[in-house]
Every structure is written in structure tokens, then in C-alpha cells.
N, CA, C, O and the ligand as a Tripos MOL2 file, in Angstrom:
@<TRIPOS>MOLECULE
protein
  281   279    71     0     0
PROTEIN
NO_CHARGES

@<TRIPOS>ATOM
      1 N          45.8540   15.8300    0.3080 N.3       1 MET1
      2 CA         44.8060   14.8810    0.7950 C.3       1 MET1
      3 C          43.6750   14.8490   -0.1910 C.2       1 MET1
      4 O          43.2010   15.9110   -0.5960 O.2       1 MET1
      5 N          43.2200   13.6960   -0.5980 N.am      2 PRO2
      6 CA         42.0730   13.6260   -1.5100 C.3       2 PRO2
      7 C          40.8300   13.9700   -0.7590 C.2       2 PRO2
      8 O          40.7060   13.6660    0.4280 O.2       2 PRO2
      9 N          39.8620   14.6320   -1.4650 N.am      3 LYS3
     10 CA         38.7000   15.0440   -0.8270 C.3       3 LYS3
     11 C          37.7970   13.8770   -0.3560 C.2       3 LYS3
     12 O          37.2470   13.8890    0.7450 O.2       3 LYS3
     13 N          37.6800   12.8980   -1.2250 N.am      4 GLN4
     14 CA         36.8020   11.7190   -0.9170 C.3       4 GLN4
     15 C          37.7130   10.4930   -0.7900 C.2       4 GLN4
     16 O          38.4000   10.1480   -1.7510 O.2       4 GLN4
     17 N          37.7370    9.8520    0.3270 N.am      5 VAL5
     18 CA         38.3930    8.6160    0.5590 C.3       5 VAL5
     19 C          37.4390    7.4820    0.3930 C.2       5 VAL5
     20 O          36.3530    7.5190    0.9730 O.2       5 VAL5
     21 N          37.7690    6.5050   -0.3430 N.am      6 ARG6
     22 CA         36.8590    5.3900   -0.5620 C.3       6 ARG6
     23 C          36.6710    4.6240    0.7770 C.2       6 ARG6
     24 O          37.6510    4.2590    1.4280 O.2       6 ARG6
     25 N          35.5430    4.4160    1.1310 N.am      7 LYS7
     26 CA         35.2500    3.7280    2.3920 C.3       7 LYS7
     27 C          35.6350    2.2360    2.2490 C.2       7 LYS7
     28 O          35.4850    1.6420    1.1820 O.2       7 LYS7
     29 N          36.1340    1.6520    3.3560 N.am      8 PRO8
     30 CA         36.4600    0.2120    3.3370 C.3       8 PRO8
     31 C          35.2570   -0.7070    3.2960 C.2       8 PRO8
     32 O          35.3420   -1.8890    2.9630 O.2       8 PRO8
     33 N          34.0960   -0.0850    3.6610 N.am      9 PHE9
     34 CA         32.8890   -0.9140    3.7660 C.3       9 PHE9
     35 C          31.7370   -0.3070    3.0770 C.2       9 PHE9
     36 O          31.7200    0.9050    2.8640 O.2       9 PHE9
     37 N          30.7660   -1.0880    2.7120 N.am     10 LYS10
     38 CA         29.4640   -0.5980    2.2790 C.3      10 LYS10
     39 C          28.4040   -1.0600    3.2660 C.2      10 LYS10
     40 O          28.5700   -2.0560    3.9700 O.2      10 LYS10
     41 N          27.3450   -0.3290    3.2960 N.am     11 ALA11
     42 CA         26.3220   -0.5970    4.3230 C.3      11 ALA11
     43 C          25.1130   -1.2300    3.6960 C.2      11 ALA11
     44 O          24.6680   -0.8210    2.6240 O.2      11 ALA11
     45 N          24.5670   -2.2550    4.3810 N.am     12 CYS12
     46 CA         23.3000   -2.8410    3.9700 C.3      12 CYS12
     47 C          22.1710   -1.7940    4.1420 C.2      12 CYS12
     48 O          22.0690   -1.1600    5.1930 O.2      12 CYS12
     49 N          21.3520   -1.6240    3.1360 N.am     13 THR13
     50 CA         20.2940   -0.5850    3.2040 C.3      13 THR13
     51 C          19.1500   -1.1090    4.1330 C.2      13 THR13
     52 O          18.3090   -0.3110    4.5470 O.2      13 THR13
     53 N          19.1060   -2.3100    4.4380 N.am     14 LYS14
     54 CA         18.0490   -2.9000    5.2060 C.3      14 LYS14
     55 C          18.3800   -2.8660    6.7170 C.2      14 LYS14
     56 O          17.6010   -2.3490    7.5170 O.2      14 LYS14
     57 N          19.5680   -3.4350    7.0960 N.am     15 CYS15
     58 CA         19.8550   -3.5360    8.4700 C.3      15 CYS15
     59 C          21.0650   -2.7400    8.9040 C.2      15 CYS15
     60 O          21.4100   -2.7410   10.0860 O.2      15 CYS15
     61 N          21.7300   -2.0440    7.9590 N.am     16 LYS16
     62 CA         22.7990   -1.0930    8.1940 C.3      16 LYS16
     63 C          24.1160   -1.8400    8.5600 C.2      16 LYS16
     64 O          25.0660   -1.2160    9.0320 O.2      16 LYS16
     65 N          24.1630   -3.1650    8.3420 N.am     17 LEU17
     66 CA         25.4200   -3.8760    8.6400 C.3      17 LEU17
     67 C          26.4950   -3.3960    7.6230 C.2      17 LEU17
     68 O          26.2180   -3.2190    6.4370 O.2      17 LEU17
     69 N          27.6410   -3.2080    8.1040 N.am     18 LEU18
     70 CA         28.8060   -2.8270    7.2510 C.3      18 LEU18
     71 C          29.5320   -4.0430    6.8130 C.2      18 LEU18
     72 O          29.9220   -4.8600    7.6480 O.2      18 LEU18
     73 N          29.7330   -4.2040    5.5270 N.am     19 VAL19
     74 CA         30.3620   -5.4210    4.9620 C.3      19 VAL19
     75 C          31.4210   -4.9500    3.9560 C.2      19 VAL19
     76 O          31.3050   -3.8560    3.4050 O.2      19 VAL19
     77 N          32.4660   -5.7810    3.7100 N.am     20 PRO20
     78 CA         33.4510   -5.4620    2.6350 C.3      20 PRO20
     79 C          32.7510   -5.3990    1.2980 C.2      20 PRO20
     80 O          31.6860   -5.9820    1.0970 O.2      20 PRO20
     81 N          33.3930   -4.6580    0.3670 N.am     21 HIS21
     82 CA         32.8220   -4.3800   -0.9180 C.3      21 HIS21
     83 C          32.4810   -5.6640   -1.8130 C.2      21 HIS21
     84 O          31.5860   -5.6710   -2.6580 O.2      21 HIS21
     85 N          33.2770   -6.6990   -1.5300 N.am     22 GLU22
     86 CA         33.0980   -7.9110   -2.3390 C.3      22 GLU22
     87 C          31.8950   -8.7620   -1.8860 C.2      22 GLU22
     88 O          31.4870   -9.7040   -2.5650 O.2      22 GLU22
     89 N          31.3460   -8.3950   -0.7160 N.am     23 VAL23
     90 CA         30.1990   -9.1500   -0.2940 C.3      23 VAL23
     91 C          28.9890   -8.8630   -1.1240 C.2      23 VAL23
     92 O          28.7050   -7.6950   -1.3910 O.2      23 VAL23
     93 N          28.2050   -9.9360   -1.5780 N.am     24 VAL24
     94 CA         27.1100   -9.7490   -2.4740 C.3      24 VAL24
     95 C          25.8030   -9.7260   -1.7140 C.2      24 VAL24
     96 O          24.9140   -8.9100   -1.9570 O.2      24 VAL24
     97 N          25.7280  -10.6510   -0.7910 N.am     25 VAL25
     98 CA         24.4780  -10.7620   -0.0310 C.3      25 VAL25
     99 C          24.8180  -10.5010    1.4830 C.2      25 VAL25
    100 O          25.8130  -10.9930    2.0130 O.2      25 VAL25
    101 N          23.9500   -9.7170    2.1190 N.am     26 CYS26
    102 CA         24.1580   -9.3580    3.5420 C.3      26 CYS26
    103 C          24.0680  -10.6200    4.3720 C.2      26 CYS26
    104 O          23.0720  -11.3380    4.2900 O.2      26 CYS26
    105 N          25.1410  -10.9270    5.2150 N.am     27 PRO27
    106 CA         25.1040  -12.1230    6.0350 C.3      27 PRO27
    107 C          24.1100  -12.0360    7.1840 C.2      27 PRO27
    108 O          23.7560  -13.0290    7.8210 O.2      27 PRO27
    109 N          23.6860  -10.8300    7.4110 N.am     28 SER28
    110 CA         22.7490  -10.6210    8.5630 C.3      28 SER28
    111 C          21.3020  -10.7570    8.1790 C.2      28 SER28
    112 O          20.5600  -11.4690    8.8560 O.2      28 SER28
    113 N          20.8520  -10.0810    7.0860 N.am     29 CYS29
    114 CA         19.4580  -10.0700    6.7250 C.3      29 CYS29
    115 C          19.1780  -10.6920    5.3630 C.2      29 CYS29
    116 O          18.0220  -10.9440    5.0230 O.2      29 CYS29
    117 N          20.2250  -10.9420    4.5830 N.am     30 GLY30
    118 CA         19.9830  -11.6080    3.2740 C.3      30 GLY30
    119 C          19.6960  -10.6460    2.1710 C.2      30 GLY30
    120 O          19.4570  -11.0500    1.0330 O.2      30 GLY30
    121 N          19.7150   -9.3500    2.4910 N.am     31 SER31
    122 CA         19.4940   -8.3710    1.4540 C.3      31 SER31
    123 C          20.6740   -8.2130    0.5170 C.2      31 SER31
    124 O          21.8200   -8.4280    0.9120 O.2      31 SER31
    125 N          20.3850   -7.8200   -0.7770 N.am     32 SER32
    126 CA         21.4660   -7.6280   -1.6990 C.3      32 SER32
    127 C          21.5830   -6.1220   -2.1170 C.2      32 SER32
    128 O          22.2050   -5.7530   -3.1130 O.2      32 SER32
    129 N          20.9310   -5.3050   -1.2690 N.am     33 SER33
    130 CA         20.9720   -3.9190   -1.5130 C.3      33 SER33
    131 C          21.9490   -3.2000   -0.5530 C.2      33 SER33
    132 O          21.7980   -3.2520    0.6680 O.2      33 SER33
    133 N          22.9710   -2.5160   -1.1600 N.am     34 PHE34
    134 CA         23.9340   -1.8990   -0.2730 C.3      34 PHE34
    135 C          24.1630   -0.4310   -0.7770 C.2      34 PHE34
    136 O          23.9010   -0.0970   -1.9330 O.2      34 PHE34
    137 N          24.6550    0.3970    0.1420 N.am     35 THR35
    138 CA         24.9890    1.7770   -0.2880 C.3      35 THR35
    139 C          26.3200    2.1320    0.3110 C.2      35 THR35
    140 O          26.6810    1.6320    1.3760 O.2      35 THR35
    141 N          27.0840    3.0250   -0.3880 N.am     36 GLU36
    142 CA         28.3290    3.5460    0.1490 C.3      36 GLU36
    143 C          28.0850    4.9210    0.8120 C.2      36 GLU36
    144 O          28.9930    5.5330    1.3750 O.2      36 GLU36
    145 N          26.8200    5.3760    0.7200 N.am     37 ALA37
    146 CA         26.5230    6.6220    1.3570 C.3      37 ALA37
    147 C          26.0630    6.3390    2.7810 C.2      37 ALA37
    148 O          24.8680    6.2760    3.0710 O.2      37 ALA37
    149 N          27.0420    6.1710    3.6560 N.am     38 TRP38
    150 CA         26.7270    6.0060    5.0670 C.3      38 TRP38
    151 C          27.7090    6.8370    5.9120 C.2      38 TRP38
    152 O          28.7380    7.3060    5.4230 O.2      38 TRP38
    153 N          27.3720    6.9930    7.1360 N.am     39 SER39
    154 CA         28.2910    7.7120    8.0320 C.3      39 SER39
    155 C          28.1610    7.2500    9.4230 C.2      39 SER39
    156 O          27.0790    6.8430    9.8430 O.2      39 SER39
    157 N          29.2340    7.2960   10.1660 N.am     40 GLY40
    158 CA         29.2630    6.8230   11.5770 C.3      40 GLY40
    159 C          29.2670    5.3950   11.7290 C.2      40 GLY40
    160 O          28.3190    4.7120   11.3420 O.2      40 GLY40
    161 N          30.3360    4.8910   12.3000 N.am     41 MET41
    162 CA         30.4320    3.3810   12.4990 C.3      41 MET41
    163 C          30.2380    3.0190   13.8850 C.2      41 MET41
    164 O          30.8180    3.6880   14.7400 O.2      41 MET41
    165 N          29.4830    2.0250   14.2320 N.am     42 VAL42
    166 CA         29.2730    1.5030   15.5760 C.3      42 VAL42
    167 C          29.6350    0.0330   15.5300 C.2      42 VAL42
    168 O          29.2420   -0.6730   14.6010 O.2      42 VAL42
    169 N          30.3760   -0.4360   16.5140 N.am     43 VAL43
    170 CA         30.7400   -1.8580   16.6140 C.3      43 VAL43
    171 C          29.9590   -2.3750   17.7620 C.2      43 VAL43
    172 O          30.1270   -1.9120   18.8910 O.2      43 VAL43
    173 N          29.0840   -3.3510   17.5030 N.am     44 ILE44
    174 CA         28.3200   -4.0270   18.5290 C.3      44 ILE44
    175 C          28.9000   -5.4000   18.7800 C.2      44 ILE44
    176 O          28.9260   -6.2610   17.9000 O.2      44 ILE44
    177 N          29.3830   -5.5880   20.0530 N.am     45 VAL45
    178 CA         30.0110   -6.8460   20.3960 C.3      45 VAL45
    179 C          29.0720   -7.7410   21.1100 C.2      45 VAL45
    180 O          28.9710   -8.9350   20.8280 O.2      45 VAL45
    181 N          28.3310   -7.1060   22.1150 N.am     46 ASN46
    182 CA         27.3810   -7.8530   22.9540 C.3      46 ASN46
    183 C          26.0480   -7.2380   22.8470 C.2      46 ASN46
    184 O          25.7760   -6.2290   23.4990 O.2      46 ASN46
    185 N          25.1770   -7.8190   22.0280 N.am     47 VAL47
    186 CA         23.8450   -7.2110   21.7890 C.3      47 VAL47
    187 C          23.0050   -7.1250   23.0180 C.2      47 VAL47
    188 O          22.2690   -6.1630   23.2390 O.2      47 VAL47
    189 N          23.1310   -8.1540   23.8140 N.am     48 GLU48
    190 CA         22.2850   -8.1420   25.0740 C.3      48 GLU48
    191 C          22.6440   -7.0000   26.0200 C.2      48 GLU48
    192 O          21.7770   -6.4740   26.7190 O.2      48 GLU48
    193 N          23.9250   -6.6140   26.0430 N.am     49 ARG49
    194 CA         24.3580   -5.7050   27.0690 C.3      49 ARG49
    195 C          24.5000   -4.3100   26.4650 C.2      49 ARG49
    196 O          24.8170   -3.3750   27.2000 O.2      49 ARG49
    197 N          24.2830   -4.1280   25.1880 N.am     50 SER50
    198 CA         24.4000   -2.8540   24.5400 C.3      50 SER50
    199 C          23.1260   -2.0520   24.4590 C.2      50 SER50
    200 O          22.1780   -2.4560   23.7860 O.2      50 SER50
    201 N          23.0890   -0.9180   25.1360 N.am     51 GLN51
    202 CA         21.9360   -0.0580   25.0540 C.3      51 GLN51
    203 C          21.8250    0.4910   23.5890 C.2      51 GLN51
    204 O          20.7310    0.6410   23.0450 O.2      51 GLN51
    205 N          23.0120    0.7790   22.9840 N.am     52 LEU52
    206 CA         23.0010    1.3690   21.6070 C.3      52 LEU52
    207 C          22.3840    0.3190   20.6350 C.2      52 LEU52
    208 O          21.6590    0.6740   19.7070 O.2      52 LEU52
    209 N          22.6850   -0.9510   20.8700 N.am     53 ALA53
    210 CA         22.1550   -1.9610   19.9640 C.3      53 ALA53
    211 C          20.6340   -1.9750   20.1130 C.2      53 ALA53
    212 O          19.9360   -2.0840   19.1050 O.2      53 ALA53
    213 N          20.1170   -1.8720   21.2780 N.am     54 LYS54
    214 CA         18.6680   -1.8170   21.5530 C.3      54 LYS54
    215 C          18.0680   -0.6330   20.8610 C.2      54 LYS54
    216 O          17.0370   -0.7400   20.1970 O.2      54 LYS54
    217 N          18.7330    0.5340   21.0170 N.am     55 ALA55
    218 CA         18.2320    1.8460   20.3970 C.3      55 ALA55
    219 C          18.1900    1.7430   18.8680 C.2      55 ALA55
    220 O          17.3090    2.2980   18.2120 O.2      55 ALA55
    221 N          19.1730    1.0120   18.3240 N.am     56 LEU56
    222 CA         19.2740    0.9560   16.8900 C.3      56 LEU56
    223 C          18.5170   -0.2410   16.3260 C.2      56 LEU56
    224 O          18.4280   -0.3800   15.1060 O.2      56 LEU56
    225 N          17.9830   -1.0880   17.1530 N.am     57 GLY57
    226 CA         17.3070   -2.2340   16.7020 C.3      57 GLY57
    227 C          18.1600   -3.3290   16.1660 C.2      57 GLY57
    228 O          17.7230   -4.0930   15.3060 O.2      57 GLY57
    229 N          19.3830   -3.4300   16.6550 N.am     58 ILE58
    230 CA         20.3870   -4.3840   16.2050 C.3      58 ILE58
    231 C          20.2910   -5.6550   17.0070 C.2      58 ILE58
    232 O          20.2950   -5.6080   18.2370 O.2      58 ILE58
    233 N          20.2050   -6.7910   16.3460 N.am     59 VAL59
    234 CA         20.0300   -8.1010   17.0130 C.3      59 VAL59
    235 C          21.2130   -8.9530   16.8450 C.2      59 VAL59
    236 O          21.3450   -9.9400   17.5690 O.2      59 VAL59
    237 N          22.1060   -8.6480   15.9310 N.am     60 LYS60
    238 CA         23.3200   -9.4440   15.7460 C.3      60 LYS60
    239 C          24.6000   -8.6120   15.9710 C.2      60 LYS60
    240 O          24.6400   -7.4350   15.6140 O.2      60 LYS60
    241 N          25.6810   -9.2420   16.5830 N.am     61 PRO61
    242 CA         26.8770   -8.4750   16.7030 C.3      61 PRO61
    243 C          27.4720   -8.1310   15.3490 C.2      61 PRO61
    244 O          27.2420   -8.8540   14.3800 O.2      61 PRO61
    245 N          28.2300   -7.0480   15.2560 N.am     62 GLY62
    246 CA         28.9510   -6.7050   14.0120 C.3      62 GLY62
    247 C          29.1650   -5.2170   13.9280 C.2      62 GLY62
    248 O          28.9200   -4.4880   14.8900 O.2      62 GLY62
    249 N          29.6190   -4.7700   12.7880 N.am     63 ARG63
    250 CA         29.8240   -3.3580   12.4970 C.3      63 ARG63
    251 C          28.6530   -2.7770   11.8400 C.2      63 ARG63
    252 O          28.1730   -3.3790   10.8800 O.2      63 ARG63
    253 N          28.1370   -1.6830   12.2410 N.am     64 TYR64
    254 CA         26.9190   -1.1000   11.6780 C.3      64 TYR64
    255 C          27.1520    0.3960   11.3890 C.2      64 TYR64
    256 O          27.9290    1.0620   12.0720 O.2      64 TYR64
    257 N          26.4630    0.8920   10.3710 N.am     65 ALA65
    258 CA         26.4560    2.3360   10.1670 C.3      65 ALA65
    259 C          25.4650    3.0260   11.0310 C.2      65 ALA65
    260 O          24.3800    2.4980   11.2720 O.2      65 ALA65
    261 N          25.7900    4.1570   11.4920 N.am     66 LEU66
    262 CA         24.8260    4.8860   12.3080 C.3      66 LEU66
    263 C          23.7940    5.5860   11.4260 C.2      66 LEU66
    264 O          22.6370    5.7100   11.8280 O.2      66 LEU66
    265 N          24.1900    6.0580   10.2090 N.am     67 LYS67
    266 CA         23.3830    6.8920    9.4180 C.3      67 LYS67
    267 C          23.4990    6.4320    7.9460 C.2      67 LYS67
    268 O          24.6320    6.2560    7.4980 O.2      67 LYS67
    269 N          22.4500    6.2270    7.1760 N.am     68 LEU68
    270 CA         22.4910    5.9480    5.8220 C.3      68 LEU68
    271 C          22.0720    7.2440    5.0410 C.2      68 LEU68
    272 O          21.3660    8.1060    5.5640 O.2      68 LEU68
    273 N          22.5210    7.3250    3.8330 N.am     69 GLY69
    274 CA         22.2230    8.5260    3.0050 C.3      69 GLY69
    275 C          23.3120    9.5540    3.0730 C.2      69 GLY69
    276 O          24.2430    9.4430    3.8700 O.2      69 GLY69
    277 N          23.1930   10.5510    2.2380 N.am     70 THR70
    278 CA         24.2520   11.5630    2.1630 C.3      70 THR70
    279 C          23.8970   12.8260    3.0100 C.2      70 THR70
    280 O          24.6790   13.7750    3.0590 O.2      70 THR70
    281 ZN         21.3850   -6.5270    6.0170 Zn       71 ZN71
@<TRIPOS>BOND
     1     1     2 1
     2     2     3 1
     3     3     4 2
     4     3     5 am
     5     5     6 1
     6     6     7 1
     7     7     8 2
     8     7     9 am
     9     9    10 1
    10    10    11 1
    11    11    12 2
    12    11    13 am
    13    13    14 1
    14    14    15 1
    15    15    16 2
    16    15    17 am
    17    17    18 1
    18    18    19 1
    19    19    20 2
    20    19    21 am
    21    21    22 1
    22    22    23 1
    23    23    24 2
    24    23    25 am
    25    25    26 1
    26    26    27 1
    27    27    28 2
    28    27    29 am
    29    29    30 1
    30    30    31 1
    31    31    32 2
    32    31    33 am
    33    33    34 1
    34    34    35 1
    35    35    36 2
    36    35    37 am
    37    37    38 1
    38    38    39 1
    39    39    40 2
    40    39    41 am
    41    41    42 1
    42    42    43 1
    43    43    44 2
    44    43    45 am
    45    45    46 1
    46    46    47 1
    47    47    48 2
    48    47    49 am
    49    49    50 1
    50    50    51 1
    51    51    52 2
    52    51    53 am
    53    53    54 1
    54    54    55 1
    55    55    56 2
    56    55    57 am
    57    57    58 1
    58    58    59 1
    59    59    60 2
    60    59    61 am
    61    61    62 1
    62    62    63 1
    63    63    64 2
    64    63    65 am
    65    65    66 1
    66    66    67 1
    67    67    68 2
    68    67    69 am
    69    69    70 1
    70    70    71 1
    71    71    72 2
    72    71    73 am
    73    73    74 1
    74    74    75 1
    75    75    76 2
    76    75    77 am
    77    77    78 1
    78    78    79 1
    79    79    80 2
    80    79    81 am
    81    81    82 1
    82    82    83 1
    83    83    84 2
    84    83    85 am
    85    85    86 1
    86    86    87 1
    87    87    88 2
    88    87    89 am
    89    89    90 1
    90    90    91 1
    91    91    92 2
    92    91    93 am
    93    93    94 1
    94    94    95 1
    95    95    96 2
    96    95    97 am
    97    97    98 1
    98    98    99 1
    99    99   100 2
   100    99   101 am
   101   101   102 1
   102   102   103 1
   103   103   104 2
   104   103   105 am
   105   105   106 1
   106   106   107 1
   107   107   108 2
   108   107   109 am
   109   109   110 1
   110   110   111 1
   111   111   112 2
   112   111   113 am
   113   113   114 1
   114   114   115 1
   115   115   116 2
   116   115   117 am
   117   117   118 1
   118   118   119 1
   119   119   120 2
   120   119   121 am
   121   121   122 1
   122   122   123 1
   123   123   124 2
   124   123   125 am
   125   125   126 1
   126   126   127 1
   127   127   128 2
   128   127   129 am
   129   129   130 1
   130   130   131 1
   131   131   132 2
   132   131   133 am
   133   133   134 1
   134   134   135 1
   135   135   136 2
   136   135   137 am
   137   137   138 1
   138   138   139 1
   139   139   140 2
   140   139   141 am
   141   141   142 1
   142   142   143 1
   143   143   144 2
   144   143   145 am
   145   145   146 1
   146   146   147 1
   147   147   148 2
   148   147   149 am
   149   149   150 1
   150   150   151 1
   151   151   152 2
   152   151   153 am
   153   153   154 1
   154   154   155 1
   155   155   156 2
   156   155   157 am
   157   157   158 1
   158   158   159 1
   159   159   160 2
   160   159   161 am
   161   161   162 1
   162   162   163 1
   163   163   164 2
   164   163   165 am
   165   165   166 1
   166   166   167 1
   167   167   168 2
   168   167   169 am
   169   169   170 1
   170   170   171 1
   171   171   172 2
   172   171   173 am
   173   173   174 1
   174   174   175 1
   175   175   176 2
   176   175   177 am
   177   177   178 1
   178   178   179 1
   179   179   180 2
   180   179   181 am
   181   181   182 1
   182   182   183 1
   183   183   184 2
   184   183   185 am
   185   185   186 1
   186   186   187 1
   187   187   188 2
   188   187   189 am
   189   189   190 1
   190   190   191 1
   191   191   192 2
   192   191   193 am
   193   193   194 1
   194   194   195 1
   195   195   196 2
   196   195   197 am
   197   197   198 1
   198   198   199 1
   199   199   200 2
   200   199   201 am
   201   201   202 1
   202   202   203 1
   203   203   204 2
   204   203   205 am
   205   205   206 1
   206   206   207 1
   207   207   208 2
   208   207   209 am
   209   209   210 1
   210   210   211 1
   211   211   212 2
   212   211   213 am
   213   213   214 1
   214   214   215 1
   215   215   216 2
   216   215   217 am
   217   217   218 1
   218   218   219 1
   219   219   220 2
   220   219   221 am
   221   221   222 1
   222   222   223 1
   223   223   224 2
   224   223   225 am
   225   225   226 1
   226   226   227 1
   227   227   228 2
   228   227   229 am
   229   229   230 1
   230   230   231 1
   231   231   232 2
   232   231   233 am
   233   233   234 1
   234   234   235 1
   235   235   236 2
   236   235   237 am
   237   237   238 1
   238   238   239 1
   239   239   240 2
   240   239   241 am
   241   241   242 1
   242   242   243 1
   243   243   244 2
   244   243   245 am
   245   245   246 1
   246   246   247 1
   247   247   248 2
   248   247   249 am
   249   249   250 1
   250   250   251 1
   251   251   252 2
   252   251   253 am
   253   253   254 1
   254   254   255 1
   255   255   256 2
   256   255   257 am
   257   257   258 1
   258   258   259 1
   259   259   260 2
   260   259   261 am
   261   261   262 1
   262   262   263 1
   263   263   264 2
   264   263   265 am
   265   265   266 1
   266   266   267 1
   267   267   268 2
   268   267   269 am
   269   269   270 1
   270   270   271 1
   271   271   272 2
   272   271   273 am
   273   273   274 1
   274   274   275 1
   275   275   276 2
   276   275   277 am
   277   277   278 1
   278   278   279 1
   279   279   280 2
@<TRIPOS>SUBSTRUCTURE
     1 MET1         2 RESIDUE 1 A MET
     2 PRO2         6 RESIDUE 1 A PRO
     3 LYS3        10 RESIDUE 1 A LYS
     4 GLN4        14 RESIDUE 1 A GLN
     5 VAL5        18 RESIDUE 1 A VAL
     6 ARG6        22 RESIDUE 1 A ARG
     7 LYS7        26 RESIDUE 1 A LYS
     8 PRO8        30 RESIDUE 1 A PRO
     9 PHE9        34 RESIDUE 1 A PHE
    10 LYS10       38 RESIDUE 1 A LYS
    11 ALA11       42 RESIDUE 1 A ALA
    12 CYS12       46 RESIDUE 1 A CYS
    13 THR13       50 RESIDUE 1 A THR
    14 LYS14       54 RESIDUE 1 A LYS
    15 CYS15       58 RESIDUE 1 A CYS
    16 LYS16       62 RESIDUE 1 A LYS
    17 LEU17       66 RESIDUE 1 A LEU
    18 LEU18       70 RESIDUE 1 A LEU
    19 VAL19       74 RESIDUE 1 A VAL
    20 PRO20       78 RESIDUE 1 A PRO
    21 HIS21       82 RESIDUE 1 A HIS
    22 GLU22       86 RESIDUE 1 A GLU
    23 VAL23       90 RESIDUE 1 A VAL
    24 VAL24       94 RESIDUE 1 A VAL
    25 VAL25       98 RESIDUE 1 A VAL
    26 CYS26      102 RESIDUE 1 A CYS
    27 PRO27      106 RESIDUE 1 A PRO
    28 SER28      110 RESIDUE 1 A SER
    29 CYS29      114 RESIDUE 1 A CYS
    30 GLY30      118 RESIDUE 1 A GLY
    31 SER31      122 RESIDUE 1 A SER
    32 SER32      126 RESIDUE 1 A SER
    33 SER33      130 RESIDUE 1 A SER
    34 PHE34      134 RESIDUE 1 A PHE
    35 THR35      138 RESIDUE 1 A THR
    36 GLU36      142 RESIDUE 1 A GLU
    37 ALA37      146 RESIDUE 1 A ALA
    38 TRP38      150 RESIDUE 1 A TRP
    39 SER39      154 RESIDUE 1 A SER
    40 GLY40      158 RESIDUE 1 A GLY
    41 MET41      162 RESIDUE 1 A MET
    42 VAL42      166 RESIDUE 1 A VAL
    43 VAL43      170 RESIDUE 1 A VAL
    44 ILE44      174 RESIDUE 1 A ILE
    45 VAL45      178 RESIDUE 1 A VAL
    46 ASN46      182 RESIDUE 1 A ASN
    47 VAL47      186 RESIDUE 1 A VAL
    48 GLU48      190 RESIDUE 1 A GLU
    49 ARG49      194 RESIDUE 1 A ARG
    50 SER50      198 RESIDUE 1 A SER
    51 GLN51      202 RESIDUE 1 A GLN
    52 LEU52      206 RESIDUE 1 A LEU
    53 ALA53      210 RESIDUE 1 A ALA
    54 LYS54      214 RESIDUE 1 A LYS
    55 ALA55      218 RESIDUE 1 A ALA
    56 LEU56      222 RESIDUE 1 A LEU
    57 GLY57      226 RESIDUE 1 A GLY
    58 ILE58      230 RESIDUE 1 A ILE
    59 VAL59      234 RESIDUE 1 A VAL
    60 LYS60      238 RESIDUE 1 A LYS
    61 PRO61      242 RESIDUE 1 A PRO
    62 GLY62      246 RESIDUE 1 A GLY
    63 ARG63      250 RESIDUE 1 A ARG
    64 TYR64      254 RESIDUE 1 A TYR
    65 ALA65      258 RESIDUE 1 A ALA
    66 LEU66      262 RESIDUE 1 A LEU
    67 LYS67      266 RESIDUE 1 A LYS
    68 LEU68      270 RESIDUE 1 A LEU
    69 GLY69      274 RESIDUE 1 A GLY
    70 THR70      278 RESIDUE 1 A THR
    71 ZN71       281 GROUP 0 **** ****
């Protein structure tokens, strides 16, 4: 088993949205700053009904990183 597996997504450093590596501009906030140093994935389907989305300040449905940085 390799020690480090390449993550399938990178995280927007501004809104924590997880996007595929080929994405250049964040579809959520328009930022072009991404990091691969993230951990914990949360999928928000219904923003209005999700307490987690409220707690994380998420306003759009999608995949988000719980934590940025190493
Ligand atoms: Zn973003």
C-alpha cells in the first residue's frame, strides 16, 4: 500500500468546495486558489435542512472539505 494516495479532489481555499483537479476556477465562489491539503469530506445535498451546512457556513449544495491544511 502506498503511503500517500492522490486525492481525487482539490479543495477551494476560500469556500472549501471540493472539485476535480482539472477545474481552474471554483464554480461556487469564483476563486482560483486550491489546495490538496484537506481532510474530511462532507456532502451537502439540502442546504436549508442541513445543520452541518449552517455550522460550516455553506450556502450551496456540493462536496466540501471539513478541514484545510496539513
Ligand atoms: Zn470556492
